[in-house]
All heavy atoms as TSV, in Angstrom:
chain	resi	resn	atom	element	x	y	z
A	1	MET	N	N	42.109	40.109	35.926
A	1	MET	CA	C	41.849	41.452	36.395
A	1	MET	C	C	41.308	42.334	35.263
A	1	MET	O	O	40.507	43.232	35.508
A	1	MET	CB	C	43.119	42.043	36.971
A	1	MET	CG	C	42.928	43.374	37.587
A	1	MET	SD	S	44.430	43.879	38.393
A	1	MET	CE	C	43.972	45.482	38.878
A	2	ILE	N	N	41.747	42.042	34.055
A	2	ILE	CA	C	41.300	42.862	32.933
A	2	ILE	C	C	39.797	42.725	32.718
A	2	ILE	O	O	39.132	43.676	32.319
A	2	ILE	CB	C	42.077	42.516	31.647
A	2	ILE	CG1	C	41.836	43.589	30.601
A	2	ILE	CG2	C	41.709	41.162	31.114
A	2	ILE	CD1	C	42.805	43.536	29.459
A	3	PHE	N	N	39.232	41.539	33.005
A	3	PHE	CA	C	37.806	41.331	32.812
A	3	PHE	C	C	36.988	42.104	33.849
A	3	PHE	O	O	35.823	42.399	33.623
A	3	PHE	CB	C	37.463	39.848	32.858
A	3	PHE	CG	C	38.011	39.106	31.677
A	3	PHE	CD1	C	39.013	38.172	31.839
A	3	PHE	CD2	C	37.533	39.354	30.407
A	3	PHE	CE1	C	39.533	37.489	30.751
A	3	PHE	CE2	C	38.037	38.677	29.311
A	3	PHE	CZ	C	39.044	37.748	29.481
A	4	ASP	N	N	37.582	42.421	34.988
A	4	ASP	CA	C	36.882	43.222	35.989
A	4	ASP	C	C	36.693	44.668	35.508
A	4	ASP	O	O	35.701	45.312	35.824
A	4	ASP	CB	C	37.651	43.234	37.314
A	4	ASP	CG	C	37.679	41.878	37.971
A	4	ASP	OD1	O	36.797	41.047	37.678
A	4	ASP	OD2	O	38.584	41.638	38.795
A	5	TRP	N	N	37.653	45.175	34.775
A	5	TRP	CA	C	37.632	46.567	34.340
A	5	TRP	C	C	37.048	46.756	32.944
A	5	TRP	O	O	36.761	47.881	32.534
A	5	TRP	CB	C	39.045	47.151	34.382
A	5	TRP	CG	C	39.521	47.310	35.776
A	5	TRP	CD1	C	40.338	46.462	36.461
A	5	TRP	CD2	C	39.184	48.354	36.690
A	5	TRP	NE1	N	40.545	46.922	37.729
A	5	TRP	CE2	C	39.844	48.082	37.898
A	5	TRP	CE3	C	38.397	49.494	36.590
A	5	TRP	CZ2	C	39.730	48.913	39.005
A	5	TRP	CZ3	C	38.284	50.319	37.694
A	5	TRP	CH2	C	38.943	50.029	38.876
A	6	MET	N	N	36.890	45.668	32.201
A	6	MET	CA	C	36.429	45.759	30.822
A	6	MET	C	C	35.090	46.482	30.645
A	6	MET	O	O	34.982	47.353	29.776
A	6	MET	CB	C	36.346	44.354	30.236
A	6	MET	CG	C	36.888	44.236	28.875
A	6	MET	SD	S	36.676	42.534	28.381
A	6	MET	CE	C	38.099	42.346	27.397
A	7	PRO	N	N	34.042	46.170	31.432
A	7	PRO	CA	C	32.773	46.886	31.238
A	7	PRO	C	C	32.895	48.392	31.451
A	7	PRO	O	O	32.294	49.173	30.713
A	7	PRO	CB	C	31.842	46.264	32.283
A	7	PRO	CG	C	32.422	44.927	32.553
A	7	PRO	CD	C	33.898	45.096	32.418
A	8	LEU	N	N	33.672	48.784	32.429
A	8	LEU	CA	C	33.852	50.211	32.687
A	8	LEU	C	C	34.596	50.890	31.542
A	8	LEU	O	O	34.209	51.970	31.082
A	8	LEU	CB	C	34.605	50.412	34.004
A	8	LEU	CG	C	34.811	51.847	34.445
A	8	LEU	CD1	C	33.470	52.500	34.748
A	8	LEU	CD2	C	35.708	51.902	35.654
A	9	ILE	N	N	35.634	50.251	31.059
A	9	ILE	CA	C	36.409	50.811	29.954
A	9	ILE	C	C	35.557	50.883	28.695
A	9	ILE	O	O	35.563	51.884	27.969
A	9	ILE	CB	C	37.688	49.988	29.726
A	9	ILE	CG1	C	38.638	50.177	30.916
A	9	ILE	CG2	C	38.381	50.392	28.430
A	9	ILE	CD1	C	39.805	49.232	30.944
A	10	PHE	N	N	34.791	49.806	28.419
A	10	PHE	CA	C	33.934	49.800	27.236
A	10	PHE	C	C	32.847	50.866	27.315
A	10	PHE	O	O	32.420	51.388	26.287
A	10	PHE	CB	C	33.303	48.431	27.026
A	10	PHE	CG	C	34.188	47.457	26.299
A	10	PHE	CD1	C	33.899	46.109	26.321
A	10	PHE	CD2	C	35.295	47.873	25.607
A	10	PHE	CE1	C	34.701	45.202	25.651
A	10	PHE	CE2	C	36.110	46.986	24.925
A	10	PHE	CZ	C	35.811	45.654	24.954
A	11	THR	N	N	32.406	51.183	28.511
A	11	THR	CA	C	31.393	52.237	28.656
A	11	THR	C	C	31.910	53.544	28.081
A	11	THR	O	O	31.215	54.221	27.323
A	11	THR	CB	C	31.024	52.415	30.136
A	11	THR	OG1	O	30.491	51.194	30.625
A	11	THR	CG2	C	30.001	53.524	30.311
A	12	PHE	N	N	33.138	53.891	28.398
A	12	PHE	CA	C	33.704	55.143	27.891
A	12	PHE	C	C	34.117	55.022	26.429
A	12	PHE	O	O	33.984	55.966	25.656
A	12	PHE	CB	C	34.890	55.580	28.750
A	12	PHE	CG	C	34.485	55.977	30.132
A	12	PHE	CD1	C	34.773	55.168	31.217
A	12	PHE	CD2	C	33.786	57.154	30.351
A	12	PHE	CE1	C	34.386	55.527	32.492
A	12	PHE	CE2	C	33.389	57.527	31.618
A	12	PHE	CZ	C	33.697	56.707	32.695
A	13	MET	N	N	34.588	53.841	26.024
A	13	MET	CA	C	34.985	53.658	24.631
A	13	MET	C	C	33.781	53.730	23.696
A	13	MET	O	O	33.866	54.301	22.611
A	13	MET	CB	C	35.678	52.306	24.450
A	13	MET	CG	C	37.106	52.283	24.927
A	13	MET	SD	S	37.888	50.668	24.791
A	13	MET	CE	C	37.437	50.107	23.195
A	14	LEU	N	N	32.663	53.153	24.105
A	14	LEU	CA	C	31.488	53.093	23.242
A	14	LEU	C	C	30.559	54.296	23.393
A	14	LEU	O	O	29.553	54.380	22.694
A	14	LEU	CB	C	30.705	51.805	23.524
A	14	LEU	CG	C	31.431	50.496	23.193
A	14	LEU	CD1	C	30.594	49.307	23.625
A	14	LEU	CD2	C	31.764	50.409	21.729
A	15	ALA	N	N	30.883	55.218	24.291
A	15	ALA	CA	C	30.003	56.360	24.527
A	15	ALA	C	C	29.823	57.215	23.268
A	15	ALA	O	O	28.749	57.763	23.045
A	15	ALA	CB	C	30.545	57.212	25.666
A	16	GLY	N	N	30.834	57.314	22.443
A	16	GLY	CA	C	30.742	58.137	21.250
A	16	GLY	C	C	30.226	57.393	20.028
A	16	GLY	O	O	30.040	57.984	18.981
A	17	PHE	N	N	30.017	56.104	20.142
A	17	PHE	CA	C	29.562	55.301	19.011
A	17	PHE	C	C	28.051	55.435	18.841
A	17	PHE	O	O	27.353	55.939	19.707
A	17	PHE	CB	C	29.923	53.833	19.224
A	17	PHE	CG	C	31.377	53.535	18.998
A	17	PHE	CD1	C	32.339	54.034	19.843
A	17	PHE	CD2	C	31.769	52.733	17.953
A	17	PHE	CE1	C	33.671	53.755	19.656
A	17	PHE	CE2	C	33.109	52.436	17.753
A	17	PHE	CZ	C	34.066	52.959	18.606
A	18	SER	N	N	27.569	54.947	17.726
A	18	SER	CA	C	26.130	55.004	17.480
A	18	SER	C	C	25.392	54.091	18.463
A	18	SER	O	O	25.949	53.132	18.983
A	18	SER	CB	C	25.828	54.574	16.044
A	18	SER	OG	O	26.212	53.225	15.852
A	19	ALA	N	N	24.135	54.384	18.689
A	19	ALA	CA	C	23.345	53.642	19.667
A	19	ALA	C	C	23.184	52.180	19.264
A	19	ALA	O	O	23.127	51.300	20.119
A	19	ALA	CB	C	21.976	54.288	19.837
A	20	GLY	N	N	23.150	51.903	17.963
A	20	GLY	CA	C	22.988	50.528	17.501
A	20	GLY	C	C	24.117	49.632	17.947
A	20	GLY	O	O	23.904	48.467	18.313
A	21	LEU	N	N	25.336	50.137	17.938
A	21	LEU	CA	C	26.485	49.340	18.370
A	21	LEU	C	C	26.415	49.048	19.866
A	21	LEU	O	O	26.703	47.930	20.300
A	21	LEU	CB	C	27.778	50.066	18.026
A	21	LEU	CG	C	29.072	49.327	18.355
A	21	LEU	CD1	C	29.133	47.998	17.581
A	21	LEU	CD2	C	30.269	50.180	18.028
A	22	VAL	N	N	26.027	50.025	20.648
A	22	VAL	CA	C	25.907	49.835	22.098
A	22	VAL	C	C	24.784	48.853	22.414
A	22	VAL	O	O	24.943	47.975	23.274
A	22	VAL	CB	C	25.674	51.193	22.805
A	22	VAL	CG1	C	25.507	50.995	24.297
A	22	VAL	CG2	C	26.826	52.138	22.521
A	23	ILE	N	N	23.660	48.953	21.703
A	23	ILE	CA	C	22.551	48.012	21.908
A	23	ILE	C	C	23.001	46.609	21.535
A	23	ILE	O	O	22.723	45.646	22.249
A	23	ILE	CB	C	21.314	48.446	21.107
A	23	ILE	CG1	C	20.740	49.725	21.704
A	23	ILE	CG2	C	20.264	47.346	21.064
A	23	ILE	CD1	C	19.672	50.371	20.855
A	24	TYR	N	N	23.701	46.470	20.416
A	24	TYR	CA	C	24.214	45.163	19.989
A	24	TYR	C	C	25.138	44.579	21.045
A	24	TYR	O	O	25.042	43.411	21.398
A	24	TYR	CB	C	24.959	45.296	18.657
A	24	TYR	CG	C	25.783	44.084	18.317
A	24	TYR	CD1	C	25.184	42.927	17.825
A	24	TYR	CD2	C	27.160	44.089	18.503
A	24	TYR	CE1	C	25.940	41.811	17.527
A	24	TYR	CE2	C	27.917	42.983	18.211
A	24	TYR	CZ	C	27.307	41.843	17.720
A	24	TYR	OH	O	28.060	40.745	17.438
A	25	TRP	N	N	26.057	45.385	21.559
A	25	TRP	CA	C	27.021	44.921	22.557
A	25	TRP	C	C	26.304	44.469	23.840
A	25	TRP	O	O	26.596	43.402	24.372
A	25	TRP	CB	C	28.021	46.039	22.856
A	25	TRP	CG	C	29.049	45.683	23.862
A	25	TRP	CD1	C	30.107	44.839	23.693
A	25	TRP	CD2	C	29.132	46.148	25.211
A	25	TRP	NE1	N	30.829	44.763	24.853
A	25	TRP	CE2	C	30.258	45.556	25.795
A	25	TRP	CE3	C	28.348	47.020	25.975
A	25	TRP	CZ2	C	30.624	45.810	27.108
A	25	TRP	CZ3	C	28.727	47.263	27.274
A	25	TRP	CH2	C	29.854	46.660	27.828
A	26	ALA	N	N	25.349	45.256	24.306
A	26	ALA	CA	C	24.620	44.914	25.533
A	26	ALA	C	C	23.774	43.660	25.326
A	26	ALA	O	O	23.730	42.775	26.191
A	26	ALA	CB	C	23.741	46.089	25.966
A	27	TRP	N	N	23.091	43.552	24.197
A	27	TRP	CA	C	22.245	42.396	23.911
A	27	TRP	C	C	23.093	41.131	23.759
A	27	TRP	O	O	22.744	40.066	24.267
A	27	TRP	CB	C	21.423	42.654	22.653
A	27	TRP	CG	C	20.473	41.562	22.310
A	27	TRP	CD1	C	20.534	40.771	21.217
A	27	TRP	CD2	C	19.344	41.119	23.062
A	27	TRP	NE1	N	19.497	39.869	21.236
A	27	TRP	CE2	C	18.753	40.062	22.359
A	27	TRP	CE3	C	18.764	41.523	24.261
A	27	TRP	CZ2	C	17.624	39.403	22.809
A	27	TRP	CZ3	C	17.638	40.862	24.705
A	27	TRP	CH2	C	17.086	39.815	23.995
A	28	ASN	N	N	24.213	41.226	23.074
A	28	ASN	CA	C	25.101	40.092	22.899
A	28	ASN	C	C	25.642	39.603	24.240
A	28	ASN	O	O	25.710	38.387	24.486
A	28	ASN	CB	C	26.248	40.467	21.954
A	28	ASN	CG	C	27.100	39.285	21.594
A	28	ASN	OD1	O	26.609	38.177	21.435
A	28	ASN	ND2	N	28.389	39.526	21.443
A	29	ASN	N	N	26.021	40.514	25.118
A	29	ASN	CA	C	26.513	40.123	26.440
A	29	ASN	C	C	25.410	39.474	27.266
A	29	ASN	O	O	25.652	38.496	27.976
A	29	ASN	CB	C	27.085	41.331	27.179
A	29	ASN	CG	C	28.444	41.700	26.654
A	29	ASN	OD1	O	29.160	40.885	26.085
A	29	ASN	ND2	N	28.805	42.948	26.826
A	30	SER	N	N	24.198	39.991	27.173
A	30	SER	CA	C	23.083	39.401	27.912
A	30	SER	C	C	22.799	37.980	27.431
A	30	SER	O	O	22.599	37.063	28.241
A	30	SER	CB	C	21.818	40.243	27.746
A	30	SER	OG	O	22.032	41.536	28.226
A	31	LEU	N	N	22.798	37.784	26.126
A	31	LEU	CA	C	22.574	36.440	25.590
A	31	LEU	C	C	23.712	35.490	25.952
A	31	LEU	O	O	23.478	34.305	26.208
A	31	LEU	CB	C	22.411	36.499	24.069
A	31	LEU	CG	C	21.118	37.106	23.567
A	31	LEU	CD1	C	21.114	37.146	22.051
A	31	LEU	CD2	C	19.914	36.353	24.084
A	32	SER	N	N	24.929	35.981	26.007
A	32	SER	CA	C	26.066	35.140	26.385
A	32	SER	C	C	25.951	34.665	27.830
A	32	SER	O	O	26.247	33.511	28.140
A	32	SER	CB	C	27.373	35.903	26.200
A	32	SER	OG	O	27.577	36.202	24.849
A	33	VAL	N	N	25.529	35.556	28.712
A	33	VAL	CA	C	25.339	35.175	30.116
A	33	VAL	C	C	24.232	34.138	30.239
A	33	VAL	O	O	24.371	33.143	30.951
A	33	VAL	CB	C	25.033	36.422	30.979
A	33	VAL	CG1	C	24.570	36.036	32.368
A	33	VAL	CG2	C	26.247	37.321	31.060
A	34	LEU	N	N	23.142	34.342	29.519
A	34	LEU	CA	C	22.034	33.389	29.534
A	34	LEU	C	C	22.473	32.032	28.977
A	34	LEU	O	O	22.173	30.982	29.548
A	34	LEU	CB	C	20.864	33.947	28.725
A	34	LEU	CG	C	19.618	33.081	28.657
A	34	LEU	CD1	C	19.002	32.942	30.043
A	34	LEU	CD2	C	18.620	33.688	27.694
A	35	GLN	N	N	23.200	32.035	27.885
A	35	GLN	CA	C	23.687	30.806	27.274
A	35	GLN	C	C	24.611	30.058	28.229
A	35	GLN	O	O	24.517	28.836	28.377
A	35	GLN	CB	C	24.429	31.119	25.984
A	35	GLN	CG	C	24.985	29.902	25.283
A	35	GLN	CD	C	25.780	30.277	24.050
A	35	GLN	OE1	O	26.253	31.401	23.914
A	35	GLN	NE2	N	25.931	29.329	23.141
A	36	GLN	N	N	25.498	30.767	28.888
A	36	GLN	CA	C	26.411	30.128	29.839
A	36	GLN	C	C	25.638	29.501	30.987
A	36	GLN	O	O	25.951	28.402	31.441
A	36	GLN	CB	C	27.410	31.151	30.374
A	36	GLN	CG	C	28.441	30.562	31.304
A	36	GLN	CD	C	29.395	29.633	30.597
A	36	GLN	OE1	O	29.685	29.809	29.418
A	36	GLN	NE2	N	29.873	28.637	31.301
A	37	GLY	N	N	24.605	30.178	31.470
A	37	GLY	CA	C	23.780	29.629	32.545
A	37	GLY	C	C	23.061	28.363	32.131
A	37	GLY	O	O	23.002	27.391	32.891
A	38	VAL	N	N	22.525	28.342	30.905
A	38	VAL	CA	C	21.830	27.148	30.413
A	38	VAL	C	C	22.798	25.980	30.275
A	38	VAL	O	O	22.498	24.847	30.680
A	38	VAL	CB	C	21.134	27.447	29.059
A	38	VAL	CG1	C	20.648	26.177	28.393
A	38	VAL	CG2	C	19.990	28.414	29.266
A	39	ILE	N	N	23.971	26.230	29.726
A	39	ILE	CA	C	24.960	25.165	29.558
A	39	ILE	C	C	25.394	24.610	30.910
A	39	ILE	O	O	25.502	23.389	31.094
A	39	ILE	CB	C	26.175	25.691	28.764
A	39	ILE	CG1	C	25.769	25.956	27.318
A	39	ILE	CG2	C	27.335	24.707	28.819
A	39	ILE	CD1	C	26.817	26.691	26.509
A	40	MET	N	N	25.641	25.489	31.873
A	40	MET	CA	C	26.064	25.034	33.198
A	40	MET	C	C	24.965	24.231	33.873
A	40	MET	O	O	25.235	23.210	34.506
A	40	MET	CB	C	26.479	26.229	34.057
A	40	MET	CG	C	27.777	26.861	33.607
A	40	MET	SD	S	28.222	28.322	34.541
A	40	MET	CE	C	28.610	27.621	36.123
A	41	LYS	N	N	23.719	24.677	33.739
A	41	LYS	CA	C	22.602	23.978	34.369
A	41	LYS	C	C	22.415	22.588	33.759
A	41	LYS	O	O	22.180	21.620	34.469
A	41	LYS	CB	C	21.325	24.799	34.230
A	41	LYS	CG	C	20.183	24.283	35.059
A	41	LYS	CD	C	19.029	25.260	35.059
A	41	LYS	CE	C	17.949	24.756	35.991
A	41	LYS	NZ	N	16.868	25.708	36.111
A	42	ARG	N	N	22.529	22.469	32.444
A	42	ARG	CA	C	22.382	21.173	31.767
A	42	ARG	C	C	23.469	20.188	32.175
A	42	ARG	O	O	23.249	18.987	32.179
A	42	ARG	CB	C	22.418	21.347	30.258
A	42	ARG	CG	C	21.140	21.864	29.693
A	42	ARG	CD	C	21.191	21.866	28.194
A	42	ARG	NE	N	19.961	22.403	27.646
A	42	ARG	CZ	C	19.781	22.654	26.381
A	42	ARG	NH1	N	20.746	22.424	25.509
A	42	ARG	NH2	N	18.630	23.146	25.962
A	43	ASN	N	N	24.648	20.699	32.485
A	43	ASN	CA	C	25.762	19.829	32.866
A	43	ASN	C	C	25.854	19.621	34.371
A	43	ASN	O	O	26.811	19.005	34.841
A	43	ASN	CB	C	27.076	20.391	32.326
A	43	ASN	CG	C	27.166	20.251	30.831
A	43	ASN	OD1	O	26.840	19.205	30.279
A	43	ASN	ND2	N	27.593	21.299	30.162
A	44	GLY	N	N	24.900	20.139	35.116
A	44	GLY	CA	C	24.857	19.922	36.561
A	44	GLY	C	C	25.853	20.738	37.356
A	44	GLY	O	O	26.153	20.401	38.497
A	45	VAL	N	N	26.369	21.794	36.781
A	45	VAL	CA	C	27.325	22.649	37.484
A	45	VAL	C	C	26.546	23.704	38.261
A	45	VAL	O	O	25.668	24.362	37.705
A	45	VAL	CB	C	28.284	23.331	36.482
A	45	VAL	CG1	C	29.253	24.253	37.197
A	45	VAL	CG2	C	29.023	22.296	35.672
A	46	PRO	N	N	26.831	23.858	39.553
A	46	PRO	CA	C	26.095	24.882	40.314
A	46	PRO	C	C	26.464	26.284	39.848
A	46	PRO	O	O	27.619	26.586	39.584
A	46	PRO	CB	C	26.548	24.651	41.756
A	46	PRO	CG	C	27.860	23.964	41.648
A	46	PRO	CD	C	27.811	23.158	40.375
A	47	ILE	N	N	25.451	27.130	39.734
A	47	ILE	CA	C	25.660	28.516	39.339
A	47	ILE	C	C	25.706	29.345	40.615
A	47	ILE	O	O	24.706	29.500	41.295
A	47	ILE	CB	C	24.532	28.988	38.401
A	47	ILE	CG1	C	24.493	28.103	37.163
A	47	ILE	CG2	C	24.728	30.451	38.025
A	47	ILE	CD1	C	23.302	28.346	36.275
A	48	GLU	N	N	26.872	29.860	40.914
A	48	GLU	CA	C	27.085	30.566	42.177
A	48	GLU	C	C	27.194	32.072	41.946
A	48	GLU	O	O	28.047	32.734	42.495
A	48	GLU	CB	C	28.333	30.031	42.853
A	48	GLU	CG	C	28.231	28.547	43.160
A	48	GLU	CD	C	29.518	27.979	43.713
A	48	GLU	OE1	O	30.517	28.717	43.776
A	48	GLU	OE2	O	29.514	26.810	44.081
A	49	LEU	N	N	26.302	32.599	41.145
A	49	LEU	CA	C	26.360	34.012	40.790
A	49	LEU	C	C	26.193	34.921	42.004
A	49	LEU	O	O	26.979	35.829	42.236
A	49	LEU	CB	C	25.288	34.336	39.749
A	49	LEU	CG	C	25.155	35.803	39.354
A	49	LEU	CD1	C	26.432	36.267	38.666
A	49	LEU	CD2	C	23.967	36.002	38.466
A	50	PHE	N	N	25.157	34.656	42.797
A	50	PHE	CA	C	24.888	35.551	43.928
A	50	PHE	C	C	25.958	35.427	45.004
A	50	PHE	O	O	26.321	36.414	45.633
A	50	PHE	CB	C	23.493	35.287	44.488
A	50	PHE	CG	C	22.412	35.595	43.488
A	50	PHE	CD1	C	21.641	34.586	42.948
A	50	PHE	CD2	C	22.200	36.887	43.059
A	50	PHE	CE1	C	20.665	34.861	42.006
A	50	PHE	CE2	C	21.228	37.184	42.120
A	50	PHE	CZ	C	20.459	36.169	41.580
A	51	GLY	N	N	26.472	34.228	45.217
A	51	GLY	CA	C	27.564	34.051	46.173
A	51	GLY	C	C	28.809	34.801	45.734
A	51	GLY	O	O	29.505	35.417	46.539
A	52	ASN	N	N	29.090	34.770	44.439
A	52	ASN	CA	C	30.254	35.487	43.917
A	52	ASN	C	C	30.061	36.996	44.005
A	52	ASN	O	O	31.007	37.727	44.287
A	52	ASN	CB	C	30.524	35.079	42.473
A	52	ASN	CG	C	31.052	33.670	42.362
A	52	ASN	OD1	O	31.624	33.143	43.310
A	52	ASN	ND2	N	30.854	33.054	41.221
A	53	LEU	N	N	28.849	37.465	43.766
A	53	LEU	CA	C	28.596	38.902	43.873
A	53	LEU	C	C	28.721	39.375	45.319
A	53	LEU	O	O	29.246	40.458	45.578
A	53	LEU	CB	C	27.215	39.244	43.330
A	53	LEU	CG	C	27.063	39.153	41.810
A	53	LEU	CD1	C	25.622	39.391	41.408
A	53	LEU	CD2	C	27.986	40.129	41.120
A	54	LYS	N	N	28.258	38.555	46.260
A	54	LYS	CA	C	28.405	38.919	47.672
A	54	LYS	C	C	29.877	39.001	48.044
A	54	LYS	O	O	30.295	39.903	48.769
A	54	LYS	CB	C	27.698	37.897	48.560
A	54	LYS	CG	C	26.200	38.015	48.546
A	54	LYS	CD	C	25.578	36.986	49.460
A	54	LYS	CE	C	24.063	37.016	49.367
A	54	LYS	NZ	N	23.454	35.977	50.202
A	55	GLY	N	N	30.669	38.065	47.560
A	55	GLY	CA	C	32.103	38.084	47.829
A	55	GLY	C	C	32.784	39.282	47.189
A	55	GLY	O	O	33.712	39.853	47.735
A	56	LEU	N	N	32.308	39.668	46.014
A	56	LEU	CA	C	32.891	40.799	45.308
A	56	LEU	C	C	32.673	42.099	46.067
A	56	LEU	O	O	33.549	42.953	46.149
A	56	LEU	CB	C	32.286	40.912	43.905
A	56	LEU	CG	C	32.781	42.050	43.028
A	56	LEU	CD1	C	34.253	41.852	42.688
A	56	LEU	CD2	C	31.956	42.115	41.762
A	57	PHE	N	N	31.495	42.254	46.655
A	57	PHE	CA	C	31.173	43.485	47.365
A	57	PHE	C	C	31.443	43.410	48.862
A	57	PHE	O	O	31.011	44.260	49.613
A	57	PHE	CB	C	29.722	43.878	47.095
A	57	PHE	CG	C	29.495	44.267	45.660
A	57	PHE	CD1	C	28.750	43.454	44.824
A	57	PHE	CD2	C	30.044	45.421	45.140
A	57	PHE	CE1	C	28.548	43.798	43.499
A	57	PHE	CE2	C	29.865	45.773	43.818
A	57	PHE	CZ	C	29.115	44.963	43.001
A	58	GLY	N	N	32.127	42.352	49.307
A	58	GLY	CA	C	32.599	42.280	50.676
A	58	GLY	C	C	31.591	41.839	51.711
A	58	GLY	O	O	31.811	42.003	52.894
A	59	ARG	N	N	30.466	41.274	51.308
A	59	ARG	CA	C	29.463	40.836	52.284
A	59	ARG	C	C	29.641	39.374	52.661
A	59	ARG	O	O	28.842	38.796	53.342
A	59	ARG	CB	C	28.063	41.042	51.736
A	59	ARG	CG	C	27.724	42.489	51.570
A	59	ARG	CD	C	26.311	42.637	51.142
A	59	ARG	NE	N	25.987	44.032	50.980
A	59	ARG	CZ	C	24.892	44.470	50.438
A	59	ARG	NH1	N	23.994	43.619	49.987
A	59	ARG	NH2	N	24.655	45.754	50.319
A	60	GLY	N	N	30.654	38.761	52.195
A	60	GLY	CA	C	30.905	37.356	52.489
A	60	GLY	C	C	31.767	36.760	51.404
A	60	GLY	O	O	32.008	37.360	50.378
A	61	LYS	N	N	32.253	35.570	51.664
A	61	LYS	CA	C	33.080	34.895	50.683
A	61	LYS	C	C	32.221	33.977	49.837
A	61	LYS	O	O	31.309	33.346	50.343
A	61	LYS	CB	C	34.150	34.056	51.376
A	61	LYS	CG	C	35.221	34.868	52.037
A	61	LYS	CD	C	36.271	33.956	52.583
A	61	LYS	CE	C	37.344	34.757	53.296
A	61	LYS	NZ	N	38.325	33.910	53.909
A	62	PRO	N	N	32.515	33.891	48.542
A	62	PRO	CA	C	31.782	32.937	47.718
A	62	PRO	C	C	32.110	31.513	48.116
A	62	PRO	O	O	33.203	31.241	48.598
A	62	PRO	CB	C	32.247	33.246	46.298
A	62	PRO	CG	C	33.489	34.043	46.432
A	62	PRO	CD	C	33.450	34.678	47.788
A	63	LYS	N	N	31.147	30.622	47.936
A	63	LYS	CA	C	31.344	29.238	48.297
A	63	LYS	C	C	32.490	28.659	47.477
A	63	LYS	O	O	32.556	28.830	46.282
A	63	LYS	CB	C	30.074	28.449	48.020
A	63	LYS	CG	C	30.083	27.093	48.700
A	63	LYS	CD	C	28.947	26.186	48.348
A	63	LYS	CE	C	27.633	26.825	48.134
A	63	LYS	NZ	N	26.576	25.878	47.806
A	64	GLY	N	N	33.423	27.993	48.157
A	64	GLY	CA	C	34.524	27.364	47.465
A	64	GLY	C	C	35.710	28.276	47.238
A	64	GLY	O	O	36.666	27.899	46.588
A	65	SER	N	N	35.677	29.493	47.789
A	65	SER	CA	C	36.823	30.374	47.616
A	65	SER	C	C	37.937	29.969	48.580
A	65	SER	O	O	37.683	29.487	49.673
A	65	SER	CB	C	36.422	31.832	47.865
A	65	SER	OG	O	36.093	32.021	49.226
A	66	PRO	N	N	39.174	30.143	48.164
A	66	PRO	CA	C	40.291	29.749	49.036
A	66	PRO	C	C	40.387	30.659	50.262
A	66	PRO	O	O	40.063	31.850	50.200
A	66	PRO	CB	C	41.514	29.917	48.139
A	66	PRO	CG	C	41.098	30.842	47.044
A	66	PRO	CD	C	39.610	30.667	46.893
A	67	ALA	N	N	40.788	30.071	51.376
A	67	ALA	CA	C	40.938	30.846	52.616
A	67	ALA	C	C	42.157	31.733	52.508
A	67	ALA	O	O	43.180	31.369	51.937
A	67	ALA	CB	C	41.069	29.904	53.803
A	68	GLU	N	N	42.065	32.913	53.055
A	68	GLU	CA	C	43.202	33.849	53.002
A	68	GLU	C	C	44.027	33.732	54.240
A	68	GLU	O	O	43.639	33.470	55.297
A	68	GLU	CB	C	42.683	35.266	52.856
A	68	GLU	CG	C	42.031	35.469	51.513
A	68	GLU	CD	C	41.558	36.907	51.330
A	68	GLU	OE1	O	41.994	37.781	52.089
A	68	GLU	OE2	O	40.768	37.136	50.442
């Protein structure tokens, strides 16, 4: 649950910092997401990003989610 709120909290925490730190943080996170996607693709793991986002916003359940 903490990872769901982390970007929002960091937005307010980093608002007073210099722009270079915020750019570094955003660029590092973007590269991490890209790196994770490449690793998953090379290992044959399906990337279910859009399915998970749909489930997050209530438009459907992500593939493989447990039934409630």
